N, C-alpha and C positions, 0 to 999 in steps of 0.2 A: 542642747541648741535646737531652736525651732527650724522648720523648713525654710522660712523667710531668711533667718540669720545665715543658714547654710548657703543660700543663693548669693547673698551679699558678700560673704567671706570668699566664696569661690570666684566671683568676678574679680575681686581685688587681688587675690593670690595669683590668679592666672596672669594678670597684667604684670605683677612683680616678677614672676618666674620667667617671662619671656622678654623682659626689657633688654634693649640692645644698644646700638650705637647712637651718638648724638643726633638730634633732629631739631624740630621747631618747638613752639609754645613758650612764650616768654611774656614778661610784663608789657601791657599795652595791647596785646593781641586781642582780636575779636574773632571768635570761632562760631561759625554757623553750622548747625546740624539739621538734617532732614531724616527722620526715622519712620519706620513702620512700627507701631506699638500694639501690643496686646494688653488690654486692660482686664485684669482678672479680679473681680470682687471677692473679698473674704467676708461676705455679709453675715451679720447677725441681726435677725429680725425680731421685733416685738410682735405681739398679737394684733390682729386687725380688730380694733375696738371702736365702739362698744358691742357691735353686732356679732362678731365672730371670734370669741375668746378661744385660745388654743390653736388658732389658725395663723400661720406665718407666711412670708413670701420669700422667694429667691430672686436673684438678679443675674442676668447672663453676662458672659464675656463680650468684648467688642474689640475689633481690630480696625485701626484707622491710621492715617498719617499724622505726624507731629513735627513741629518746627521749634527749635530752641536756639537761643543766642547766649554765648558765654563771653564775659569780659574778664580778661586776666589782669587783676589789680596788681599782682606781683607774679614772679615766676611760678610760685606754688599755689597762690590763692586766686580763685576765680569765682564769679557770680553768674549763675545761669538762670535765665527766665524761660519758662517752658509754656508753650501754647498749643493746645490740641482740643478737639471736641469729639465726643463719642456718644453713640446712642445705645440705650439699654432698655430692656424689658423687665418689668416686675411681674412675677407669676405666682399664683397660689400654689401651696405645697400639699395641703391636706384639706379634707372636709369640703364645705361648699365652695370656698374660693379655689381649692385645688381642682375641683371638677371643672371650673371655668378655664383653667390654664392661665394664659396671659391676661393680666388685669389692666396694665397701663404701660406706657412707654414714655421716655423722657430723653432729651439731649442734655449732656453734661459738659460744662466748660470749666476746667479746673486750672486756671493760671497759677503757676507755682514758681517761687523764687528760692533758690538754694545757694548757700555759700559752700564752695568746694575746696578741698585740699588735693592738689596734684602731686603725687609722690615723686615722679621722675619726669619733670617737664622737659628735660633735654633728650629723653629717650625716643626710640622709634615706637616703643609701646609705653603708653602713659596711663597708668591706673589712677583713679581718683575716688574719693568719697565725698558726700555732701549732706547737708541738713538745712532745712528751711521751713517756710510757711506756705500755706495753700489757702486760696479762697475759691470755693466751688459754687458755680451758678447752675441751677437747673432751669431749663427753658423748653418751650414747645411740648409741655406735658400733655398727654392724650390718653383717654380711656380706650380700652379695647372694645371691639364690636361685641365680643362675648359678654363682657361686663355690662355693657349698655343694653344688650338683649335681655339680661337677667334683671337689672334694677333700673332701667330707664336712663335717660340722659344724665351723664356724669361729668362733673368738672373736676379735673385733677390739678393739684398744686403741690409743690415740694419746696421746703425751706432750703435756702442757701446755707453753705457750711464754711466754717473757718477752722483750720487745723494745721498739723505739722506734717513734714515730709522728710524722708531720708532716701539717699541714693548711693549706688556704687556703680562704677563704670570703667571702661577701658577704651582709649583711642589707639588705633593701630595705624601707623603712618603708611601711606601709599606713595606719596611723593612730597615735595617741599611744602605744598599747600593743602593737599587732600588727605583724608584719613577715614578709616572705617571705625565705626563706633558701636559698642555694645553697652547697654545701660539698663539698670534695674532700679525701680523706685518703689517705695511704700508710701502711700498717701492716706492720711487720716481724714475720712469723710463721713459725716453723720447728717442724717436728714429725717424729717417727718413728712410722710406722704399723706395728704388729705384728699379724701374722695367725697365730694358732695353729690349724692345720688338722689334720684327722684323717689325711688321706692324704699330705700334702706337708710335714708337720712345721711348724716355725715359720719364717715368712718375714717379712722386715723391708724397709721402704722409707723412705728419708729424703726429706722433702718441704719445700721452702721455698715457702710460699704467697704471702707478700708482696703482699697485694691492694691495689688502688686501690679506694676506696669513694667513690662519687659519690652525693650526697644532695640532695634538694629537698624543702622542707617549709615549715611555718608556725611562727612563734615568737610568744611573748607575754611582756611584762614583767610579772612577778608583783608 
């Protein structure tokens, strides 16, 4: 079992183990959550080509707020739409690009829609799992000063991405309307970064970001 699978399984089993007396969550409910999320890329990078074969990049974590809305189509089935945006840096790891450190930054907007199964909708503790689709937009891409000092004015662009998503989470009831939420997601995100430089021409690097997104926050039944 992989580390990611262990996280998902742990979240679900914790919710099942602590389930208790009847509470809310039923067909027709709309649940609004506000979370703090930590986006942790599990990146796999190709080489920076054609100029820097064998040199790859890394992408940093990012902590930001997130808002999501869940509509309960039945007592057990919900549909969640997730909205958040985070900023990430891509940095060289070895060789010439590694000596520069940060190469570029970008904002990432990954709206994600999941279908969820809620195991114990009547409980005070309500675990769920979900799966769905994601469309990721990259915007406000910017070259670092270190990169531009080395190769001149540089324009950075990154391809948008379409992929799948999976999640596991638990809602812990606080009162009739409010609850604490813990949520873990895995999002399939792939992109190609293009660097149009003055001195080194056009360079490209393929990056699979595939982040784990860990969120903790509060929710309310509207």
